[in-house]
OpenMM code with the backbone's topology and positions (N, CA, C; nanometers):
from openmm import Vec3, app, unit

residues = "MET SER ASN ILE ASN LEU LYS ASP ARG ILE LEU ILE TYR ASP ASP TYR CYS PRO MET CYS ASN LEU TYR THR SER ALA PHE ILE LYS THR ASN PHE ILE ASP SER ARG ILE ASP PHE SER ALA ILE THR PRO GLU ILE ALA GLN LYS ILE ASP LEU ASN ARG SER ARG HIS GLU ILE PRO TYR ILE ASP ASN GLN SER GLY LYS VAL PHE TYR GLY ILE ASP ALA LEU GLY GLU ILE ILE GLY SER ASN ILE PRO PHE LEU LYS LYS ILE ILE PHE PHE ALA PRO ILE TYR TRP PHE LEU LYS LYS LEU TYR LYS LEU ILE SER TYR ASN ARG HIS ILE ILE VAL PRO HIS LYS ARG ASP ALA THR LYS PHE ASP CYS THR PRO ASP ARG SER GLU".split()
positions = [
    Vec3(7.5256, -2.2152, 0.1956),
    Vec3(7.4862, -2.3209, 0.0915),
    Vec3(7.6086, -2.3616, 0.0308),
    Vec3(7.5913, -2.4808, -0.0327),
    Vec3(7.6975, -2.5646, -0.1044),
    Vec3(7.7113, -2.5050, -0.2356),
    Vec3(7.8204, -2.5413, -0.3011),
    Vec3(7.8370, -2.4946, -0.4434),
    Vec3(7.8072, -2.6346, -0.5224),
    Vec3(7.7434, -2.7301, -0.4582),
    Vec3(7.6843, -2.8571, -0.5538),
    Vec3(7.5972, -2.8016, -0.6427),
    Vec3(7.5946, -2.8573, -0.7593),
    Vec3(7.4809, -2.8239, -0.8588),
    Vec3(7.3747, -2.9174, -0.8249),
    Vec3(7.2576, -2.8817, -0.7605),
    Vec3(7.1593, -2.9479, -0.7273),
    Vec3(7.0860, -3.0149, -0.8333),
    Vec3(7.0877, -2.9597, -0.9454),
    Vec3(7.0283, -3.0316, -1.0711),
    Vec3(7.0991, -3.1515, -1.1157),
    Vec3(7.2211, -3.1810, -1.0674),
    Vec3(7.2868, -3.3089, -1.0909),
    Vec3(7.2409, -3.4175, -1.0040),
    Vec3(7.1600, -3.3873, -0.8952),
    Vec3(7.1109, -3.4763, -0.8119),
    Vec3(6.9479, -3.4915, -0.8118),
    Vec3(6.9142, -3.6264, -0.8077),
    Vec3(6.7765, -3.6113, -0.8148),
    Vec3(6.7275, -3.7263, -0.7080),
    Vec3(6.6307, -3.6676, -0.6091),
    Vec3(6.5566, -3.7571, -0.5109),
    Vec3(6.4543, -3.8294, -0.5689),
    Vec3(6.4389, -3.9518, -0.5420),
    Vec3(6.3124, -4.0491, -0.5865),
    Vec3(6.2419, -4.0609, -0.4775),
    Vec3(6.0977, -4.0406, -0.4773),
    Vec3(6.0136, -4.0681, -0.3439),
    Vec3(5.9014, -4.1303, -0.4000),
    Vec3(5.8421, -4.1760, -0.2990),
    Vec3(5.6977, -4.2527, -0.2922),
    Vec3(5.6021, -4.1582, -0.3025),
    Vec3(5.5554, -4.1437, -0.4074),
    Vec3(5.4348, -4.0464, -0.4388),
    Vec3(5.2998, -4.0751, -0.3749),
    Vec3(5.2841, -4.2063, -0.3323),
    Vec3(5.1689, -4.2448, -0.2771),
    Vec3(5.1867, -4.2200, -0.1052),
    Vec3(5.2953, -4.1917, -0.0730),
    Vec3(5.3215, -4.1844, 0.0745),
    Vec3(5.2920, -4.0312, 0.1117),
    Vec3(5.1965, -3.9973, 0.1969),
    Vec3(5.1905, -3.8479, 0.2268),
    Vec3(5.3112, -3.7995, 0.3072),
    Vec3(5.3810, -3.8819, 0.4007),
    Vec3(5.4956, -3.8379, 0.4633),
    Vec3(5.5884, -3.7923, 0.3667),
    Vec3(5.6316, -3.8796, 0.2606),
    Vec3(5.7309, -3.8635, 0.1716),
    Vec3(5.7023, -3.7502, 0.0759),
    Vec3(5.5758, -3.7247, 0.0430),
    Vec3(5.5529, -3.6079, -0.0276),
    Vec3(5.5616, -3.4914, 0.0453),
    Vec3(5.5315, -3.4759, 0.1744),
    Vec3(5.5630, -3.3599, 0.2710),
    Vec3(5.6993, -3.3324, 0.2810),
    Vec3(5.7903, -3.4178, 0.3283),
    Vec3(5.9348, -3.3868, 0.3321),
    Vec3(6.0030, -3.3629, 0.2162),
    Vec3(5.9722, -3.4208, 0.1025),
    Vec3(6.0418, -3.3836, -0.0240),
    Vec3(6.0054, -3.2469, -0.0651),
    Vec3(5.8692, -3.2211, -0.0552),
    Vec3(5.8220, -3.0805, -0.0997),
    Vec3(5.8979, -2.9775, -0.0007),
    Vec3(5.9231, -3.0108, 0.1131),
    Vec3(5.9768, -2.9155, 0.2006),
    Vec3(6.1183, -2.8932, 0.1566),
    Vec3(6.1816, -3.0155, 0.1177),
    Vec3(6.3314, -2.9904, 0.0639),
    Vec3(6.3273, -2.9097, -0.0490),
    Vec3(6.2238, -2.9128, -0.1418),
    Vec3(6.2150, -2.8229, -0.2475),
    Vec3(6.1953, -2.6803, -0.2214),
    Vec3(6.0894, -2.6502, -0.1336),
    Vec3(6.0742, -2.5127, -0.0884),
    Vec3(6.1815, -2.4354, -0.0211),
    Vec3(6.2618, -2.5189, 0.0461),
    Vec3(6.3716, -2.4652, 0.1220),
    Vec3(6.5168, -2.4719, 0.0311),
    Vec3(6.4957, -2.5198, -0.0973),
    Vec3(6.5909, -2.5146, -0.1851),
    Vec3(6.7129, -2.6210, -0.1347),
    Vec3(6.6793, -2.7110, -0.0530),
    Vec3(6.7762, -2.8199, -0.0282),
    Vec3(6.7861, -2.9120, -0.1374),
    Vec3(6.6659, -2.9275, -0.2162),
    Vec3(6.6951, -2.9911, -0.3585),
    Vec3(6.6168, -2.9206, -0.4529),
    Vec3(6.6454, -2.9365, -0.5856),
    Vec3(6.5429, -2.8803, -0.6794),
    Vec3(6.5088, -2.9758, -0.7986),
    Vec3(6.5513, -3.1140, -0.7544),
    Vec3(6.4921, -3.2165, -0.8479),
    Vec3(6.4518, -3.3338, -0.7654),
    Vec3(6.3111, -3.3620, -0.7846),
    Vec3(6.2654, -3.4794, -0.7242),
    Vec3(6.1621, -3.5383, -0.8302),
    Vec3(6.1605, -3.6758, -0.8204),
    Vec3(6.0710, -3.7488, -0.9104),
    Vec3(5.9999, -3.8511, -0.8388),
    Vec3(5.8890, -3.8795, -0.8776),
    Vec3(5.8134, -3.9871, -0.7911),
    Vec3(5.8445, -4.1092, -0.8651),
    Vec3(5.8237, -4.2275, -0.7797),
    Vec3(5.8401, -4.3641, -0.8504),
    Vec3(5.7615, -4.3854, -0.9580),
    Vec3(5.6366, -4.3243, -0.9552),
    Vec3(5.5434, -4.3510, -1.0668),
    Vec3(5.5874, -4.2944, -1.2048),
    Vec3(5.7013, -4.2130, -1.1979),
    Vec3(5.7236, -4.1370, -1.3240),
    Vec3(5.8775, -4.1698, -1.3553),
    Vec3(5.9263, -4.2490, -1.2819),
    Vec3(6.0807, -4.2801, -1.3190),
    Vec3(6.0835, -4.3406, -1.4692),
    Vec3(6.2067, -4.3073, -1.5307),
    Vec3(6.2177, -4.3463, -1.6639),
    Vec3(6.2920, -4.4889, -1.6609),
    Vec3(6.3017, -4.5521, -1.7614),
    Vec3(6.3801, -4.6777, -1.7637),
    Vec3(6.5457, -4.6293, -1.7363),
    Vec3(6.5781, -4.5280, -1.7726),
    Vec3(6.7179, -4.4859, -1.7533),
    Vec3(6.7412, -4.4562, -1.6049),
    Vec3(6.6514, -4.3918, -1.5417),
    Vec3(6.6849, -4.3822, -1.3862),
    Vec3(6.6423, -4.5136, -1.3194),
    Vec3(6.5505, -4.5808, -1.3642),
    Vec3(6.5328, -4.7176, -1.3144),
    Vec3(6.6705, -4.8148, -1.2994),
    Vec3(6.7356, -4.7952, -1.4198),
    Vec3(6.8757, -4.8820, -1.4239),
    Vec3(6.9921, -4.8367, -1.3241),
    Vec3(6.9691, -4.6988, -1.2901),
    Vec3(7.0817, -4.6483, -1.1903),
    Vec3(7.0474, -4.6863, -1.0405),
    Vec3(6.9382, -4.7343, -1.0082),
    Vec3(6.9060, -4.7626, -0.8644),
    Vec3(6.8561, -4.9037, -0.8499),
    Vec3(6.8817, -4.9483, -0.7320),
    Vec3(6.8342, -5.0798, -0.6828),
    Vec3(6.6871, -5.0692, -0.6532),
    Vec3(6.5925, -5.1155, -0.7313),
    Vec3(6.4543, -5.0927, -0.7164),
    Vec3(6.3994, -5.1645, -0.5774),
    Vec3(6.4610, -5.2824, -0.5560),
    Vec3(6.4138, -5.3502, -0.4412),
    Vec3(6.4546, -5.2565, -0.3015),
    Vec3(6.5683, -5.2217, -0.3123),
    Vec3(6.6316, -5.1325, -0.1968),
    Vec3(6.5715, -5.0033, -0.1908),
    Vec3(6.5136, -4.9502, -0.3047),
    Vec3(6.4535, -4.8289, -0.3075),
    Vec3(6.2983, -4.8287, -0.2506),
    Vec3(6.2444, -4.9586, -0.2352),
    Vec3(6.1260, -4.9811, -0.1657),
    Vec3(6.1480, -4.9548, -0.0038),
    Vec3(6.2583, -4.9481, 0.0396),
    Vec3(6.2921, -4.9492, 0.1850),
    Vec3(6.3564, -4.8226, 0.2193),
    Vec3(6.4509, -4.7703, 0.1265),
    Vec3(6.5143, -4.6620, 0.1530),
    Vec3(6.5142, -4.5730, 0.0288),
    Vec3(6.4811, -4.4361, 0.0495),
    Vec3(6.4749, -4.3478, -0.0611),
    Vec3(6.5902, -4.3250, -0.1375),
    Vec3(6.6117, -4.3136, -0.2508),
    Vec3(6.7256, -4.3041, -0.3322),
    Vec3(6.7586, -4.1623, -0.3632),
    Vec3(6.8654, -4.1111, -0.3805),
    Vec3(6.9380, -4.0039, -0.4171),
    Vec3(7.0281, -4.0182, -0.5107),
    Vec3(7.0177, -3.9781, -0.6265),
    Vec3(7.1113, -4.0044, -0.7400),
    Vec3(7.2063, -3.8805, -0.7639),
    Vec3(7.3439, -3.8911, -0.7567),
    Vec3(7.4347, -3.8003, -0.8086),
    Vec3(7.4738, -3.8268, -0.9240),
    Vec3(7.4277, -3.7611, -1.0492),
    Vec3(7.4517, -3.7697, -1.1689),
    Vec3(7.5724, -3.7594, -1.2314),
    Vec3(7.6613, -3.6737, -1.1531),
    Vec3(7.7862, -3.6336, -1.1858),
    Vec3(7.8780, -3.7652, -1.1589),
    Vec3(7.8779, -3.8061, -1.0288),
    Vec3(7.9537, -3.9272, -0.9967),
    Vec3(7.9036, -4.0568, -1.0266),
    Vec3(7.7688, -4.0607, -1.0421),
    Vec3(7.6966, -4.1844, -1.0822),
    Vec3(7.6798, -4.2646, -0.9433),
    Vec3(7.6943, -4.1950, -0.8338),
    Vec3(7.6744, -4.2610, -0.7073),
    Vec3(7.5170, -4.2487, -0.6578),
    Vec3(7.4745, -4.3540, -0.6112),
    Vec3(7.3272, -4.3524, -0.5445),
    Vec3(7.3435, -4.3517, -0.4095),
    Vec3(7.2819, -4.2782, -0.3174),
    Vec3(7.2689, -4.2707, -0.1739),
    Vec3(7.1386, -4.3244, -0.1420),
    Vec3(7.1324, -4.4007, -0.0335),
    Vec3(6.9955, -4.4532, 0.0012),
    Vec3(6.9717, -4.4289, 0.1547),
    Vec3(6.8380, -4.4075, 0.1949),
    Vec3(6.7906, -4.3816, 0.3224),
    Vec3(6.8704, -4.2723, 0.3997),
    Vec3(6.9154, -4.2913, 0.5022),
    Vec3(6.9752, -4.1992, 0.6014),
    Vec3(7.0915, -4.1310, 0.5228),
    Vec3(7.1696, -4.2170, 0.4579),
    Vec3(7.2771, -4.1706, 0.3700),
    Vec3(7.2342, -4.0451, 0.2737),
    Vec3(7.1105, -4.0838, 0.2053),
    Vec3(7.0542, -3.9804, 0.1211),
    Vec3(7.0204, -3.8590, 0.1862),
    Vec3(6.9525, -3.8582, 0.2996),
    Vec3(6.9011, -3.7743, 0.3818),
    Vec3(7.0248, -3.6814, 0.4421),
    Vec3(7.1333, -3.7557, 0.4701),
    Vec3(7.2594, -3.6935, 0.5203),
    Vec3(7.3245, -3.6144, 0.4285),
    Vec3(7.3175, -3.6711, 0.3054),
    Vec3(7.3916, -3.5890, 0.1879),
    Vec3(7.3094, -3.4761, 0.1582),
    Vec3(7.1842, -3.4662, 0.1393),
    Vec3(7.0904, -3.3532, 0.1185),
    Vec3(7.1118, -3.2625, 0.2197),
    Vec3(7.0916, -3.2839, 0.3615),
    Vec3(7.1019, -3.1902, 0.4510),
    Vec3(7.2484, -3.1469, 0.4679),
    Vec3(7.3460, -3.2380, 0.4618),
    Vec3(7.4873, -3.1944, 0.4656),
    Vec3(7.5353, -3.1109, 0.3711),
    Vec3(7.4835, -3.1180, 0.2371),
    Vec3(7.5233, -3.0412, 0.1368),
    Vec3(7.4745, -2.8960, 0.1486),
    Vec3(7.3653, -2.8795, 0.2326),
    Vec3(7.3227, -2.7397, 0.2739),
    Vec3(7.3449, -2.6915, 0.4010),
    Vec3(7.3645, -2.7899, 0.4931),
    Vec3(7.4173, -2.7298, 0.6327),
    Vec3(7.5453, -2.8211, 0.6510),
    Vec3(7.6537, -2.7931, 0.6111),
    Vec3(7.7767, -2.8819, 0.6296),
    Vec3(7.7875, -2.9366, 0.7714),
    Vec3(7.7849, -2.8425, 0.8717),
    Vec3(7.8137, -2.8937, 1.0089),
    Vec3(7.7147, -3.0172, 1.0528),
    Vec3(7.6075, -2.9941, 0.9890),
    Vec3(7.5141, -3.1144, 1.0383),
    Vec3(7.5600, -3.2529, 0.9819),
    Vec3(7.6245, -3.2477, 0.8434),
    Vec3(7.6632, -3.3798, 0.7924),
    Vec3(7.7468, -3.4387, 0.8959),
    Vec3(7.8481, -3.3677, 0.9667),
    Vec3(7.9425, -3.4314, 1.0567),
    Vec3(7.8631, -3.4986, 1.1797),
    Vec3(7.7515, -3.4362, 1.2052),
    Vec3(7.6810, -3.4737, 1.3348),
    Vec3(7.5990, -3.6057, 1.2872),
    Vec3(7.5347, -3.6032, 1.1672),
    Vec3(7.4519, -3.7132, 1.1094),
    Vec3(7.5446, -3.8355, 1.0821),
    Vec3(7.6629, -3.8110, 1.0516),
    Vec3(7.7417, -3.9279, 1.0280),
    Vec3(7.8435, -3.9595, 1.1322),
    Vec3(7.8408, -3.8982, 1.2376),
    Vec3(7.8999, -3.9244, 1.3686),
    Vec3(7.8420, -4.0808, 1.4174),
    Vec3(7.9284, -4.1839, 1.4321),
    Vec3(7.8972, -4.3156, 1.4433),
    Vec3(7.7834, -4.3476, 1.5314),
    Vec3(7.7711, -4.2883, 1.6599),
    Vec3(7.6580, -4.3303, 1.7540),
    Vec3(7.5298, -4.2680, 1.7009),
    Vec3(7.5293, -4.1424, 1.6584),
    Vec3(7.4089, -4.0760, 1.5920),
    Vec3(7.3589, -4.1327, 1.4754),
    Vec3(7.4493, -4.1757, 1.3828),
    Vec3(7.4192, -4.2353, 1.2620),
    Vec3(7.3582, -4.3667, 1.2675),
    Vec3(7.4094, -4.4542, 1.3810),
    Vec3(7.3491, -4.5752, 1.4128),
    Vec3(7.1939, -4.5392, 1.4679),
    Vec3(7.1848, -4.4423, 1.5511),
    Vec3(7.0429, -4.4249, 1.5981),
    Vec3(6.9495, -4.3782, 1.4891),
    Vec3(7.0004, -4.2949, 1.3840),
    Vec3(6.9326, -4.2474, 1.2945),
    Vec3(6.8752, -4.3634, 1.1889),
    Vec3(6.9798, -4.4468, 1.1669),
    Vec3(6.9517, -4.5447, 1.0667),
    Vec3(6.8439, -4.6488, 1.1196),
    Vec3(6.8259, -4.6526, 1.2627),
    Vec3(6.7530, -4.7399, 1.3193),
    Vec3(6.5992, -4.6756, 1.3024),
    Vec3(6.6071, -4.5460, 1.3544),
    Vec3(6.4996, -4.4647, 1.3308),
    Vec3(6.4364, -4.4551, 1.1983),
    Vec3(6.5194, -4.4357, 1.1046),
    Vec3(6.4684, -4.4240, 0.9488),
    Vec3(6.4101, -4.5650, 0.9221),
    Vec3(6.4692, -4.6763, 0.9587),
    Vec3(6.4117, -4.8039, 0.9279),
    Vec3(6.2739, -4.8260, 0.9991),
    Vec3(6.2624, -4.7860, 1.1116),
    Vec3(6.1361, -4.7750, 1.1847),
    Vec3(6.0202, -4.7130, 1.1021),
    Vec3(6.0546, -4.5867, 1.0779),
    Vec3(5.9614, -4.4983, 0.9999),
    Vec3(5.9423, -4.5463, 0.8551),
    Vec3(6.0493, -4.5868, 0.7835),
    Vec3(6.0353, -4.6400, 0.6451),
    Vec3(5.9297, -4.7600, 0.6445),
    Vec3(5.9634, -4.8539, 0.7262),
    Vec3(5.8862, -4.9916, 0.7272),
    Vec3(5.7444, -4.9622, 0.7527),
    Vec3(5.7132, -4.8535, 0.8315),
    Vec3(5.5851, -4.8355, 0.8895),
    Vec3(5.5065, -4.7080, 0.8166),
    Vec3(5.5736, -4.6459, 0.7357),
    Vec3(5.5106, -4.5269, 0.6737),
    Vec3(5.3733, -4.5397, 0.6148),
    Vec3(5.3365, -4.6689, 0.5713),
    Vec3(5.2125, -4.7013, 0.5107),
    Vec3(5.1002, -4.7194, 0.6263),
    Vec3(5.1469, -4.7552, 0.7455),
    Vec3(5.0657, -4.7662, 0.8684),
    Vec3(5.0501, -4.6248, 0.9464),
    Vec3(5.1628, -4.5548, 0.9461),
    Vec3(5.1625, -4.4262, 1.0081),
    Vec3(5.0512, -4.3371, 0.9559),
    Vec3(5.0503, -4.3368, 0.8084),
    Vec3(4.9862, -4.2345, 0.7321),
    Vec3(4.9126, -4.3380, 0.6286),
    Vec3(4.8124, -4.4000, 0.6486),
    Vec3(4.7437, -4.4992, 0.5464),
    Vec3(4.6941, -4.4249, 0.4125),
    Vec3(4.6903, -4.4800, 0.3138),
    Vec3(4.6736, -4.4281, 0.1809),
    Vec3(4.6284, -4.5271, 0.0758),
    Vec3(4.5706, -4.4935, -0.0342),
    Vec3(4.5245, -4.5933, -0.1375),
    Vec3(4.6358, -4.5968, -0.2400),
    Vec3(4.6675, -4.7050, -0.3003),
    Vec3(4.7656, -4.7275, -0.3936),
    Vec3(4.7025, -4.7590, -0.5343),
    Vec3(4.7581, -4.7042, -0.6298),
    Vec3(4.7255, -4.7386, -0.7795),
    Vec3(4.7952, -4.8614, -0.8059),
    Vec3(4.7258, -4.9792, -0.8344),
    Vec3(4.7825, -5.1015, -0.8696),
    Vec3(4.8515, -5.1189, -0.9999),
    Vec3(4.8209, -5.0168, -1.0810),
    Vec3(4.8883, -5.0171, -1.2108),
    Vec3(5.0248, -4.9463, -1.2077),
    Vec3(5.0706, -4.8834, -1.0873),
    Vec3(5.2057, -4.8103, -1.0741),
    Vec3(5.2895, -4.8871, -1.0104),
    Vec3(5.4193, -4.8539, -0.9991),
    Vec3(5.5176, -4.9078, -0.9297),
    Vec3(5.5028, -4.9104, -0.7855),
    Vec3(5.4843, -5.0235, -0.7235),
    Vec3(5.4670, -5.0265, -0.5857),
    Vec3(5.5860, -5.0138, -0.4986),
    Vec3(5.6154, -4.9141, -0.4226),
    Vec3(5.7404, -4.9160, -0.3463),
    Vec3(5.6998, -4.9339, -0.2014),
    Vec3(5.6056, -5.0148, -0.1614),
    Vec3(5.5821, -5.0383, -0.0321),
    Vec3(5.6888, -5.1269, 0.0036),
    Vec3(5.7366, -5.1040, 0.1266),
    Vec3(5.8468, -5.1925, 0.1821),
    Vec3(5.7977, -5.3178, 0.2242),
    Vec3(5.8876, -5.4337, 0.2437),
    Vec3(5.8457, -5.5550, 0.2986),
    Vec3(5.8232, -5.5361, 0.4414),
    Vec3(5.7783, -5.6307, 0.5011),
    Vec3(5.7493, -5.6232, 0.6714),
    Vec3(5.8889, -5.6071, 0.7234),
    Vec3(5.8980, -5.5532, 0.8095),
    Vec3(6.0225, -5.5340, 0.9147),
    Vec3(6.0220, -5.6530, 1.0031),
    Vec3(6.1219, -5.7381, 1.0050),
    Vec3(6.1447, -5.8375, 1.1191),
    Vec3(6.1943, -5.7895, 1.2306),
] * unit.nanometer
topology = app.Topology()
chain = topology.addChain("A")
for resn in residues:
    res = topology.addResidue(resn, chain)
    for name in ("N", "CA", "C"):
        topology.addAtom(name, app.Element.getBySymbol(name[0]), res)
């Protein structure tokens, strides 16, 4: 395990997406992260740190120490790589990274089709645009 203080990092996820709930709760249970917050509960302070439009397409992961925000496969690579360092090298190896970005985009843009669910119209909607 890494010596990174995971409390300094926050994963923001789509609470209406069953897949997002599943894998972020798995990250919590395995101690890969200890801070996650759903889009319905983000504070104005957190909202200012992220690109809300990009966040609809790629899950944001905030490093409060550096102020850096990772999105999508970069966020997942940081989470996994902080806990299993040799996997970080594999994830960010150019041909694998290219493939994972394409796979992430395919799943992200279709997550509400893969696992349909109802949305609360009064909450922040992080449903992605249609992929072209």
